[in-house]
All heavy atoms as TSV, in Angstrom:
chain	resi	resn	atom	element	x	y	z
A	1	MET	N	N	91.478	106.897	76.082
A	1	MET	CA	C	90.130	106.348	76.072
A	1	MET	C	C	89.232	107.307	75.345
A	1	MET	O	O	89.346	108.482	75.481
A	1	MET	CB	C	89.657	106.213	77.545
A	1	MET	CG	C	88.399	105.517	77.634
A	1	MET	SD	S	87.724	105.144	79.301
A	1	MET	CE	C	89.149	105.096	80.313
A	2	ASN	N	N	88.367	106.744	74.520
A	2	ASN	CA	C	87.404	107.565	73.768
A	2	ASN	C	C	86.363	108.160	74.635
A	2	ASN	O	O	86.060	107.611	75.670
A	2	ASN	CB	C	86.783	106.705	72.662
A	2	ASN	CG	C	87.757	106.224	71.683
A	2	ASN	OD1	O	88.875	106.753	71.521
A	2	ASN	ND2	N	87.405	105.136	70.960
A	3	ALA	N	N	85.843	109.263	74.258
A	3	ALA	CA	C	84.836	109.961	75.067
A	3	ALA	C	C	83.601	109.083	75.239
A	3	ALA	O	O	82.949	109.144	76.230
A	3	ALA	CB	C	84.512	111.341	74.429
A	4	GLY	N	N	83.227	108.303	74.220
A	4	GLY	CA	C	81.996	107.511	74.247
A	4	GLY	C	C	82.220	106.154	74.838
A	4	GLY	O	O	81.350	105.396	74.999
A	5	GLN	N	N	83.434	105.824	75.218
A	5	GLN	CA	C	83.780	104.479	75.733
A	5	GLN	C	C	83.383	104.382	77.161
A	5	GLN	O	O	83.663	105.217	78.008
A	5	GLN	CB	C	85.273	104.237	75.516
A	5	GLN	CG	C	85.672	102.842	75.933
A	5	GLN	CD	C	87.191	102.596	75.703
A	5	GLN	OE1	O	87.846	103.484	75.410
A	5	GLN	NE2	N	87.581	101.387	76.019
A	6	ASP	N	N	82.781	103.257	77.515
A	6	ASP	CA	C	82.407	103.014	78.899
A	6	ASP	C	C	83.688	102.657	79.687
A	6	ASP	O	O	84.406	101.761	79.317
A	6	ASP	CB	C	81.485	101.804	78.980
A	6	ASP	CG	C	80.951	101.502	80.357
A	6	ASP	OD1	O	81.273	102.292	81.314
A	6	ASP	OD2	O	80.203	100.530	80.576
A	7	PRO	N	N	83.997	103.388	80.762
A	7	PRO	CA	C	85.240	103.182	81.473
A	7	PRO	C	C	85.385	101.772	82.078
A	7	PRO	O	O	86.458	101.281	82.318
A	7	PRO	CB	C	85.273	104.210	82.613
A	7	PRO	CG	C	83.910	104.776	82.594
A	7	PRO	CD	C	83.203	104.439	81.388
A	8	LYS	N	N	84.311	101.076	82.348
A	8	LYS	CA	C	84.355	99.721	82.910
A	8	LYS	C	C	84.791	98.692	81.882
A	8	LYS	O	O	85.119	97.597	82.242
A	8	LYS	CB	C	83.047	99.334	83.527
A	8	LYS	CG	C	82.646	100.084	84.706
A	8	LYS	CD	C	81.380	99.501	85.322
A	8	LYS	CE	C	80.418	100.554	85.739
A	8	LYS	NZ	N	79.173	99.968	86.232
A	9	GLN	N	N	84.680	99.032	80.595
A	9	GLN	CA	C	84.923	98.075	79.562
A	9	GLN	C	C	86.373	97.960	79.180
A	9	GLN	O	O	86.744	97.150	78.352
A	9	GLN	CB	C	84.021	98.317	78.363
A	9	GLN	CG	C	82.567	98.211	78.670
A	9	GLN	CD	C	82.169	96.822	79.136
A	9	GLN	OE1	O	82.613	95.819	78.640
A	9	GLN	NE2	N	81.406	96.789	80.183
A	10	GLY	N	N	87.257	98.796	79.599
A	10	GLY	CA	C	88.625	98.748	79.217
A	10	GLY	C	C	89.456	99.725	79.984
A	10	GLY	O	O	88.967	100.473	80.786
A	11	GLY	N	N	90.777	99.654	79.824
A	11	GLY	CA	C	91.660	100.552	80.534
A	11	GLY	C	C	91.898	99.955	81.913
A	11	GLY	O	O	91.556	98.882	82.268
A	12	ASN	N	N	92.568	100.801	82.743
A	12	ASN	CA	C	92.871	100.375	84.092
A	12	ASN	C	C	91.919	101.016	85.131
A	12	ASN	O	O	91.103	101.810	84.756
A	12	ASN	CB	C	94.340	100.670	84.429
A	12	ASN	CG	C	94.668	102.135	84.331
A	12	ASN	OD1	O	93.769	102.935	84.502
A	12	ASN	ND2	N	95.923	102.443	84.050
A	13	ALA	N	N	92.035	100.602	86.329
A	13	ALA	CA	C	91.149	101.019	87.338
A	13	ALA	C	C	91.246	102.537	87.578
A	13	ALA	O	O	90.259	103.220	87.852
A	13	ALA	CB	C	91.431	100.298	88.657
A	14	ALA	N	N	92.441	103.084	87.432
A	14	ALA	CA	C	92.630	104.531	87.600
A	14	ALA	C	C	91.845	105.284	86.507
A	14	ALA	O	O	91.276	106.302	86.793
A	14	ALA	CB	C	94.130	104.895	87.604
A	15	ALA	N	N	91.961	104.797	85.305
A	15	ALA	CA	C	91.236	105.396	84.193
A	15	ALA	C	C	89.759	105.237	84.338
A	15	ALA	O	O	88.929	106.062	83.903
A	15	ALA	CB	C	91.695	104.814	82.824
A	16	ALA	N	N	89.300	104.168	85.013
A	16	ALA	CA	C	87.901	103.917	85.217
A	16	ALA	C	C	87.347	104.718	86.364
A	16	ALA	O	O	86.175	104.578	86.690
A	16	ALA	CB	C	87.687	102.416	85.447
A	17	GLY	N	N	88.133	105.545	86.993
A	17	GLY	CA	C	87.631	106.400	88.092
A	17	GLY	C	C	87.549	105.606	89.352
A	17	GLY	O	O	86.719	105.926	90.222
A	18	GLY	N	N	88.338	104.558	89.536
A	18	GLY	CA	C	88.264	103.736	90.767
A	18	GLY	C	C	87.027	102.871	90.890
A	18	GLY	O	O	86.546	102.662	91.946
A	19	GLN	N	N	86.497	102.377	89.761
A	19	GLN	CA	C	85.305	101.591	89.763
A	19	GLN	C	C	85.496	100.152	90.197
A	19	GLN	O	O	84.636	99.384	90.191
A	19	GLN	CB	C	84.673	101.598	88.356
A	19	GLN	CG	C	84.165	102.952	87.924
A	19	GLN	CD	C	82.976	103.413	88.781
A	19	GLN	OE1	O	82.140	102.632	89.145
A	19	GLN	NE2	N	82.900	104.690	88.993
A	20	GLU	N	N	86.707	99.837	90.601
A	20	GLU	CA	C	87.032	98.433	91.043
A	20	GLU	C	C	86.543	98.235	92.458
A	20	GLU	O	O	87.039	98.863	93.397
A	20	GLU	CB	C	88.550	98.210	90.917
A	20	GLU	CG	C	88.888	96.798	90.932
A	20	GLU	CD	C	90.361	96.567	90.616
A	20	GLU	OE1	O	91.139	96.723	91.522
A	20	GLU	OE2	O	90.604	96.220	89.448
A	21	ASP	N	N	85.579	97.283	92.646
A	21	ASP	CA	C	85.074	97.046	93.956
A	21	ASP	C	C	85.721	95.800	94.537
A	21	ASP	O	O	86.635	95.231	93.914
A	21	ASP	CB	C	83.499	96.852	93.870
A	21	ASP	CG	C	83.117	95.893	92.848
A	21	ASP	OD1	O	83.773	94.837	92.709
A	21	ASP	OD2	O	82.066	96.079	92.204
A	22	TYR	N	N	85.281	95.363	95.692
A	22	TYR	CA	C	85.920	94.182	96.350
A	22	TYR	C	C	85.823	92.930	95.544
A	22	TYR	O	O	86.697	92.118	95.499
A	22	TYR	CB	C	85.285	93.954	97.743
A	22	TYR	CG	C	85.655	95.050	98.729
A	22	TYR	CD1	C	84.698	95.581	99.591
A	22	TYR	CD2	C	86.923	95.433	98.883
A	22	TYR	CE1	C	84.991	96.501	100.538
A	22	TYR	CE2	C	87.295	96.447	99.778
A	22	TYR	CZ	C	86.309	96.973	100.658
A	22	TYR	OH	O	86.631	97.888	101.567
A	23	LEU	N	N	84.707	92.716	94.857
A	23	LEU	CA	C	84.517	91.518	94.042
A	23	LEU	C	C	85.520	91.527	92.899
A	23	LEU	O	O	86.117	90.509	92.579
A	23	LEU	CB	C	83.062	91.424	93.535
A	23	LEU	CG	C	82.627	90.098	92.985
A	23	LEU	CD1	C	82.879	88.962	93.985
A	23	LEU	CD2	C	81.198	90.137	92.623
A	24	ASP	N	N	85.693	92.691	92.268
A	24	ASP	CA	C	86.649	92.848	91.191
A	24	ASP	C	C	88.061	92.589	91.645
A	24	ASP	O	O	88.864	91.880	91.011
A	24	ASP	CB	C	86.627	94.221	90.539
A	24	ASP	CG	C	85.278	94.502	89.793
A	24	ASP	OD1	O	84.759	93.482	89.228
A	24	ASP	OD2	O	84.879	95.632	89.794
A	25	LYS	N	N	88.382	93.108	92.815
A	25	LYS	CA	C	89.757	92.891	93.394
A	25	LYS	C	C	89.989	91.448	93.751
A	25	LYS	O	O	91.088	90.933	93.576
A	25	LYS	CB	C	89.893	93.778	94.638
A	25	LYS	CG	C	89.983	95.223	94.275
A	25	LYS	CD	C	90.090	96.027	95.568
A	25	LYS	CE	C	90.149	97.585	95.267
A	25	LYS	NZ	N	90.246	98.434	96.432
A	26	GLY	N	N	88.951	90.754	94.242
A	26	GLY	CA	C	89.084	89.336	94.560
A	26	GLY	C	C	89.308	88.535	93.317
A	26	GLY	O	O	90.130	87.571	93.282
A	27	LEU	N	N	88.611	88.833	92.237
A	27	LEU	CA	C	88.816	88.140	90.970
A	27	LEU	C	C	90.183	88.392	90.419
A	27	LEU	O	O	90.871	87.469	89.918
A	27	LEU	CB	C	87.745	88.548	89.971
A	27	LEU	CG	C	87.763	87.831	88.623
A	27	LEU	CD1	C	87.657	86.314	88.754
A	27	LEU	CD2	C	86.697	88.350	87.733
A	28	ASP	N	N	90.627	89.584	90.534
A	28	ASP	CA	C	92.037	89.981	90.102
A	28	ASP	C	C	93.043	89.149	90.842
A	28	ASP	O	O	94.013	88.659	90.297
A	28	ASP	CB	C	92.295	91.424	90.264
A	28	ASP	CG	C	91.554	92.317	89.273
A	28	ASP	OD1	O	90.988	91.747	88.306
A	28	ASP	OD2	O	91.614	93.531	89.442
A	29	ALA	N	N	92.884	89.033	92.158
A	29	ALA	CA	C	93.822	88.296	92.967
A	29	ALA	C	C	93.794	86.806	92.626
A	29	ALA	O	O	94.846	86.211	92.579
A	29	ALA	CB	C	93.443	88.456	94.488
A	30	ALA	N	N	92.635	86.239	92.349
A	30	ALA	CA	C	92.573	84.850	91.913
A	30	ALA	C	C	93.269	84.634	90.637
A	30	ALA	O	O	93.915	83.609	90.435
A	30	ALA	CB	C	91.109	84.426	91.876
A	31	GLU	N	N	93.071	85.554	89.676
A	31	GLU	CA	C	93.718	85.465	88.386
A	31	GLU	C	C	95.183	85.510	88.479
A	31	GLU	O	O	95.931	84.776	87.849
A	31	GLU	CB	C	93.296	86.553	87.443
A	31	GLU	CG	C	91.883	86.389	86.929
A	31	GLU	CD	C	91.424	87.578	86.031
A	31	GLU	OE1	O	92.002	88.638	86.176
A	31	GLU	OE2	O	90.520	87.319	85.262
A	32	LYS	N	N	95.746	86.416	89.398
A	32	LYS	CA	C	97.197	86.456	89.611
A	32	LYS	C	C	97.728	85.201	90.233
A	32	LYS	O	O	98.765	84.686	89.861
A	32	LYS	CB	C	97.527	87.631	90.467
A	32	LYS	CG	C	97.349	88.988	89.783
A	32	LYS	CD	C	97.682	90.149	90.680
A	32	LYS	CE	C	97.451	91.467	90.068
A	32	LYS	NZ	N	97.714	92.593	90.926
A	33	LYS	N	N	96.985	84.655	91.216
A	33	LYS	CA	C	97.479	83.502	91.962
A	33	LYS	C	C	97.398	82.206	91.070
A	33	LYS	O	O	98.361	81.462	91.044
A	33	LYS	CB	C	96.646	83.297	93.218
A	33	LYS	CG	C	97.122	82.143	94.041
A	33	LYS	CD	C	96.387	82.056	95.373
A	33	LYS	CE	C	96.945	80.906	96.207
A	33	LYS	NZ	N	96.317	80.881	97.535
A	34	PHE	N	N	96.270	82.021	90.435
A	34	PHE	CA	C	96.043	80.771	89.715
A	34	PHE	C	C	96.336	80.851	88.199
A	34	PHE	O	O	96.430	79.844	87.514
A	34	PHE	CB	C	94.619	80.249	89.884
A	34	PHE	CG	C	94.318	79.948	91.343
A	34	PHE	CD1	C	93.422	80.786	92.065
A	34	PHE	CD2	C	94.876	78.927	92.017
A	34	PHE	CE1	C	93.171	80.516	93.386
A	34	PHE	CE2	C	94.650	78.670	93.350
A	34	PHE	CZ	C	93.765	79.502	94.010
A	35	GLY	N	N	96.561	82.050	87.731
A	35	GLY	CA	C	96.940	82.229	86.317
A	35	GLY	C	C	98.357	82.099	85.991
A	35	GLY	O	O	98.730	82.141	84.811
A	36	GLN	N	N	99.203	81.829	87.007
A	36	GLN	CA	C	100.620	81.564	86.832
A	36	GLN	C	C	101.301	82.709	86.071
A	36	GLN	O	O	102.244	82.424	85.296
A	36	GLN	CB	C	100.804	80.217	86.167
A	36	GLN	CG	C	100.245	79.024	86.982
A	36	GLN	CD	C	100.198	77.755	86.122
A	36	GLN	OE1	O	100.460	77.725	85.013
A	36	GLN	NE2	N	99.876	76.701	86.850
A	37	GLY	N	N	100.866	83.891	86.258
A	37	GLY	CA	C	101.469	85.054	85.605
A	37	GLY	C	C	101.167	85.213	84.167
A	37	GLY	O	O	101.639	86.121	83.539
A	38	LYS	N	N	100.276	84.408	83.623
A	38	LYS	CA	C	99.899	84.446	82.291
A	38	LYS	C	C	98.709	85.350	81.979
A	38	LYS	O	O	98.432	85.680	80.847
A	38	LYS	CB	C	99.571	83.061	81.715
A	38	LYS	CG	C	100.816	82.151	81.763
A	38	LYS	CD	C	100.502	80.763	81.265
A	38	LYS	CE	C	101.665	79.816	81.452
A	38	LYS	NZ	N	101.346	78.433	81.160
A	39	ILE	N	N	98.024	85.746	83.002
A	39	ILE	CA	C	96.808	86.556	82.900
A	39	ILE	C	C	97.037	87.932	83.483
A	39	ILE	O	O	97.461	88.049	84.641
A	39	ILE	CB	C	95.581	85.895	83.577
A	39	ILE	CG1	C	95.344	84.530	82.956
A	39	ILE	CG2	C	94.381	86.785	83.526
A	39	ILE	CD1	C	94.257	83.722	83.734
A	40	ASP	N	N	96.803	88.964	82.647
A	40	ASP	CA	C	96.902	90.352	83.136
A	40	ASP	C	C	95.499	90.827	83.459
A	40	ASP	O	O	94.744	91.061	82.483
A	40	ASP	CB	C	97.597	91.233	82.077
A	40	ASP	CG	C	97.791	92.636	82.541
A	40	ASP	OD1	O	97.528	92.940	83.748
A	40	ASP	OD2	O	98.096	93.486	81.710
A	41	PRO	N	N	95.123	91.004	84.689
A	41	PRO	CA	C	93.783	91.433	85.060
A	41	PRO	C	C	93.369	92.720	84.426
A	41	PRO	O	O	92.212	92.879	84.153
A	41	PRO	CB	C	93.842	91.577	86.611
A	41	PRO	CG	C	94.932	90.685	87.025
A	41	PRO	CD	C	95.963	90.753	85.912
A	42	GLN	N	N	94.279	93.643	84.204
A	42	GLN	CA	C	93.918	94.852	83.582
A	42	GLN	C	C	93.494	94.739	82.139
A	42	GLN	O	O	92.635	95.512	81.629
A	42	GLN	CB	C	95.052	95.901	83.714
A	42	GLN	CG	C	95.367	96.265	85.102
A	42	GLN	CD	C	94.228	96.763	85.929
A	42	GLN	OE1	O	93.383	97.495	85.438
A	42	GLN	NE2	N	94.129	96.414	87.167
A	43	LYS	N	N	94.079	93.776	81.421
A	43	LYS	CA	C	93.705	93.543	80.046
A	43	LYS	C	C	92.343	92.839	79.986
A	43	LYS	O	O	91.651	92.863	78.990
A	43	LYS	CB	C	94.715	92.733	79.353
A	43	LYS	CG	C	95.982	93.480	79.099
A	43	LYS	CD	C	97.006	92.664	78.331
A	43	LYS	CE	C	98.300	93.457	78.068
A	43	LYS	NZ	N	99.283	92.634	77.370
A	44	GLN	N	N	91.971	92.144	81.084
A	44	GLN	CA	C	90.743	91.366	81.106
A	44	GLN	C	C	89.591	92.136	81.795
A	44	GLN	O	O	88.563	91.564	82.172
A	44	GLN	CB	C	90.950	90.056	81.814
A	44	GLN	CG	C	91.974	89.156	81.182
A	44	GLN	CD	C	91.547	88.709	79.813
A	44	GLN	OE1	O	90.338	88.457	79.617
A	44	GLN	NE2	N	92.481	88.587	78.875
A	45	ARG	N	N	89.743	93.458	82.044
A	45	ARG	CA	C	88.814	94.246	82.840
A	45	ARG	C	C	87.422	94.064	82.290
A	45	ARG	O	O	86.485	93.940	83.051
A	45	ARG	CB	C	89.209	95.694	82.858
A	45	ARG	CG	C	88.357	96.633	83.517
A	45	ARG	CD	C	88.155	96.439	85.064
A	45	ARG	NE	N	89.361	96.023	85.708
A	45	ARG	CZ	C	89.422	94.982	86.608
A	45	ARG	NH1	N	88.295	94.287	86.908
A	45	ARG	NH2	N	90.509	94.635	87.167
A	46	GLY	N	N	87.147	94.148	81.002
A	46	GLY	CA	C	85.808	94.065	80.469
A	46	GLY	C	C	85.193	92.767	80.763
A	46	GLY	O	O	84.029	92.669	81.153
A	47	MET	N	N	85.906	91.676	80.521
A	47	MET	CA	C	85.358	90.361	80.809
A	47	MET	C	C	85.154	90.152	82.322
A	47	MET	O	O	84.154	89.554	82.720
A	47	MET	CB	C	86.370	89.261	80.200
A	47	MET	CG	C	85.794	87.864	80.502
A	47	MET	SD	S	84.247	87.499	79.804
A	47	MET	CE	C	84.601	87.360	78.111
A	48	ASN	N	N	86.088	90.643	83.072
A	48	ASN	CA	C	85.971	90.458	84.564
A	48	ASN	C	C	84.692	91.213	85.036
A	48	ASN	O	O	84.047	90.740	85.945
A	48	ASN	CB	C	87.230	90.988	85.247
A	48	ASN	CG	C	88.436	90.151	85.108
A	48	ASN	OD1	O	88.300	89.034	84.508
A	48	ASN	ND2	N	89.533	90.605	85.565
A	49	GLU	N	N	84.405	92.357	84.500
A	49	GLU	CA	C	83.287	93.116	84.935
A	49	GLU	C	C	81.969	92.333	84.591
A	49	GLU	O	O	81.039	92.305	85.363
A	49	GLU	CB	C	83.236	94.476	84.218
A	49	GLU	CG	C	82.303	95.461	84.799
A	49	GLU	CD	C	82.636	95.882	86.221
A	49	GLU	OE1	O	83.811	95.935	86.565
A	49	GLU	OE2	O	81.727	96.110	86.990
A	50	LYS	N	N	81.930	91.742	83.397
A	50	LYS	CA	C	80.769	90.885	83.049
A	50	LYS	C	C	80.586	89.710	83.993
A	50	LYS	O	O	79.501	89.385	84.402
A	50	LYS	CB	C	80.912	90.361	81.658
A	50	LYS	CG	C	80.771	91.467	80.588
A	50	LYS	CD	C	80.981	90.854	79.215
A	50	LYS	CE	C	80.919	91.949	78.131
A	50	LYS	NZ	N	81.195	91.380	76.795
A	51	VAL	N	N	81.740	89.089	84.380
A	51	VAL	CA	C	81.655	87.906	85.289
A	51	VAL	C	C	81.181	88.308	86.612
A	51	VAL	O	O	80.303	87.683	87.215
A	51	VAL	CB	C	83.124	87.222	85.342
A	51	VAL	CG1	C	83.119	86.238	86.494
A	51	VAL	CG2	C	83.448	86.610	84.045
A	52	THR	N	N	81.697	89.413	87.141
A	52	THR	CA	C	81.307	89.828	88.525
A	52	THR	C	C	79.849	90.348	88.523
A	52	THR	O	O	79.130	90.087	89.477
A	52	THR	CB	C	82.217	90.888	89.171
A	52	THR	OG1	O	82.285	91.980	88.277
A	52	THR	CG2	C	83.604	90.315	89.333
A	53	ASP	N	N	79.419	90.975	87.405
A	53	ASP	CA	C	78.020	91.405	87.372
A	53	ASP	C	C	77.105	90.236	87.288
A	53	ASP	O	O	76.004	90.234	87.911
A	53	ASP	CB	C	77.785	92.337	86.122
A	53	ASP	CG	C	78.373	93.700	86.244
A	53	ASP	OD1	O	78.807	94.090	87.366
A	53	ASP	OD2	O	78.487	94.372	85.194
A	54	LYS	N	N	77.457	89.233	86.533
A	54	LYS	CA	C	76.618	88.033	86.463
A	54	LYS	C	C	76.559	87.292	87.834
A	54	LYS	O	O	75.486	86.832	88.209
A	54	LYS	CB	C	77.192	87.092	85.379
A	54	LYS	CG	C	76.382	85.847	85.122
A	54	LYS	CD	C	75.096	86.126	84.526
A	54	LYS	CE	C	74.394	84.784	84.155
A	54	LYS	NZ	N	73.111	85.036	83.502
A	55	ALA	N	N	77.685	87.171	88.523
A	55	ALA	CA	C	77.744	86.528	89.836
A	55	ALA	C	C	76.861	87.302	90.840
A	55	ALA	O	O	76.146	86.687	91.559
A	55	ALA	CB	C	79.165	86.454	90.355
A	56	ARG	N	N	76.892	88.655	90.756
A	56	ARG	CA	C	76.116	89.481	91.633
A	56	ARG	C	C	74.640	89.241	91.326
A	56	ARG	O	O	73.784	89.057	92.268
A	56	ARG	CB	C	76.448	90.937	91.524
A	56	ARG	CG	C	75.592	91.846	92.436
A	56	ARG	CD	C	75.923	93.313	92.208
A	56	ARG	NE	N	76.081	93.756	90.835
A	56	ARG	CZ	C	75.030	94.022	89.992
A	56	ARG	NH1	N	73.813	93.881	90.446
A	56	ARG	NH2	N	75.289	94.430	88.804
A	57	GLY	N	N	74.241	89.179	90.122
A	57	GLY	CA	C	72.900	88.952	89.703
A	57	GLY	C	C	72.376	87.623	90.188
A	57	GLY	O	O	71.247	87.500	90.605
A	58	MET	N	N	73.240	86.586	89.971
A	58	MET	CA	C	72.780	85.283	90.428
A	58	MET	C	C	72.638	85.140	91.908
A	58	MET	O	O	71.702	84.537	92.388
A	58	MET	CB	C	73.832	84.239	89.946
A	58	MET	CG	C	73.806	84.008	88.396
A	58	MET	SD	S	75.229	83.013	87.787
A	58	MET	CE	C	74.881	81.492	88.612
A	59	PHE	N	N	73.553	85.881	92.643
A	59	PHE	CA	C	73.396	85.911	94.133
A	59	PHE	C	C	72.075	86.532	94.536
A	59	PHE	O	O	71.347	86.026	95.382
A	59	PHE	CB	C	74.573	86.606	94.756
A	59	PHE	CG	C	74.430	86.766	96.214
A	59	PHE	CD1	C	74.759	85.744	97.092
A	59	PHE	CD2	C	73.982	87.969	96.740
A	59	PHE	CE1	C	74.649	85.922	98.456
A	59	PHE	CE2	C	73.827	88.154	98.104
A	59	PHE	CZ	C	74.161	87.122	98.988
A	60	GLU	N	N	71.845	87.667	93.971
A	60	GLU	CA	C	70.644	88.446	94.291
A	60	GLU	C	C	69.360	87.650	93.914
A	60	GLU	O	O	68.344	87.694	94.662
A	60	GLU	CB	C	70.617	89.795	93.634
A	60	GLU	CG	C	71.649	90.684	94.211
A	60	GLU	CD	C	71.709	92.038	93.605
A	60	GLU	OE1	O	71.002	92.316	92.540
A	60	GLU	OE2	O	72.416	92.980	94.096
A	61	LYS	N	N	69.351	86.956	92.820
A	61	LYS	CA	C	68.234	86.151	92.408
A	61	LYS	C	C	68.020	84.935	93.356
A	61	LYS	O	O	66.868	84.644	93.731
A	61	LYS	CB	C	68.387	85.689	90.953
A	61	LYS	CG	C	67.225	84.918	90.386
A	61	LYS	CD	C	67.473	84.502	88.966
A	61	LYS	CE	C	66.239	83.704	88.444
A	61	LYS	NZ	N	66.503	83.271	87.034
A	62	ALA	N	N	69.115	84.319	93.729
A	62	ALA	CA	C	69.001	83.153	94.568
A	62	ALA	C	C	68.596	83.467	96.014
A	62	ALA	O	O	67.834	82.773	96.635
A	62	ALA	CB	C	70.327	82.352	94.644
A	63	THR	N	N	69.108	84.589	96.567
A	63	THR	CA	C	68.865	84.898	97.931
A	63	THR	C	C	67.771	85.944	98.134
A	63	THR	O	O	67.197	86.068	99.224
A	63	THR	CB	C	70.160	85.414	98.610
A	63	THR	OG1	O	70.548	86.662	97.999
A	63	THR	CG2	C	71.239	84.381	98.568
A	64	GLY	N	N	67.521	86.744	97.143
A	64	GLY	CA	C	66.576	87.838	97.300
A	64	GLY	C	C	67.089	89.041	98.017
A	64	GLY	O	O	66.413	89.954	98.343
A	65	LYS	N	N	68.424	89.009	98.319
A	65	LYS	CA	C	69.061	90.070	99.058
A	65	LYS	C	C	69.924	90.923	98.095
A	65	LYS	O	O	70.505	90.375	97.211
A	65	LYS	CB	C	69.958	89.515	100.182
A	65	LYS	CG	C	69.184	88.796	101.227
A	65	LYS	CD	C	70.033	88.338	102.327
A	65	LYS	CE	C	69.193	87.583	103.382
A	65	LYS	NZ	N	70.062	87.104	104.441
A	66	HIS	N	N	69.998	92.196	98.364
A	66	HIS	CA	C	70.807	93.122	97.579
A	66	HIS	C	C	72.248	93.070	98.016
A	66	HIS	O	O	72.509	93.083	99.242
A	66	HIS	CB	C	70.252	94.543	97.621
A	66	HIS	CG	C	71.071	95.539	96.943
A	66	HIS	ND1	N	71.147	95.622	95.584
A	66	HIS	CD2	C	71.900	96.519	97.409
A	66	HIS	CE1	C	71.937	96.603	95.258
A	66	HIS	NE2	N	72.404	97.187	96.304
A	67	VAL	N	N	73.196	92.998	97.081
A	67	VAL	CA	C	74.602	93.041	97.421
A	67	VAL	C	C	74.992	94.505	97.619
A	67	VAL	O	O	74.717	95.384	96.745
A	67	VAL	CB	C	75.470	92.395	96.286
A	67	VAL	CG1	C	76.959	92.553	96.602
A	67	VAL	CG2	C	75.076	90.978	96.030
A	68	PRO	N	N	75.586	94.884	98.713
A	68	PRO	CA	C	76.025	96.263	98.950
A	68	PRO	C	C	76.967	96.805	97.883
A	68	PRO	O	O	77.778	96.021	97.278
A	68	PRO	CB	C	76.718	96.229	100.318
A	68	PRO	CG	C	76.264	94.961	101.015
A	68	PRO	CD	C	75.951	94.037	99.871
A	69	ASP	N	N	76.809	98.086	97.562
A	69	ASP	CA	C	77.701	98.684	96.524
A	69	ASP	C	C	79.129	98.615	96.869
A	69	ASP	O	O	79.972	98.577	95.974
A	69	ASP	CB	C	77.270	100.163	96.292
A	69	ASP	CG	C	75.928	100.223	95.516
A	69	ASP	OD1	O	75.548	99.239	94.915
A	69	ASP	OD2	O	75.324	101.308	95.661
A	70	LYS	N	N	79.464	98.551	98.142
A	70	LYS	CA	C	80.842	98.457	98.621
A	70	LYS	C	C	81.454	97.158	98.078
A	70	LYS	O	O	82.630	97.120	97.803
A	70	LYS	CB	C	80.875	98.530	100.095
A	70	LYS	CG	C	82.250	98.556	100.688
A	70	LYS	CD	C	82.224	98.758	102.208
A	70	LYS	CE	C	83.605	98.657	102.801
A	70	LYS	NZ	N	83.594	98.865	104.266
A	71	VAL	N	N	80.706	96.116	98.083
A	71	VAL	CA	C	81.178	94.866	97.702
A	71	VAL	C	C	81.150	94.657	96.129
A	71	VAL	O	O	82.089	94.169	95.545
A	71	VAL	CB	C	80.335	93.692	98.338
A	71	VAL	CG1	C	80.741	92.343	97.791
A	71	VAL	CG2	C	80.436	93.712	99.830
A	72	SER	N	N	80.063	95.052	95.532
A	72	SER	CA	C	79.912	94.949	94.099
A	72	SER	C	C	79.016	96.060	93.592
A	72	SER	O	O	77.833	96.109	93.980
A	72	SER	CB	C	79.361	93.569	93.704
A	72	SER	OG	O	79.169	93.440	92.367
A	73	ASN	N	N	79.555	96.866	92.670
A	73	ASN	CA	C	78.782	97.987	92.170
A	73	ASN	C	C	78.133	97.716	90.866
A	73	ASN	O	O	78.275	96.939	90.088
A	73	ASN	CB	C	79.554	99.256	92.115
A	73	ASN	CG	C	80.852	99.159	91.375
A	73	ASN	OD1	O	81.160	98.188	90.759
A	73	ASN	ND2	N	81.623	100.208	91.463
């Protein structure tokens, strides 16, 4: 990984310093179950991070409540 590369945008969770939260893990599990083995969650880490960030933002906007960092960072 390059020194200037954002760890959340690529690589695996270990290389990202354990930045995978519950929402990321849930999306990974759904990809494994419904992707029929054709989707590798580690290769999709950057896109998954964008999806979960957007979902968190939409939840916070709709409810006005902050999502705990334990669930989504």
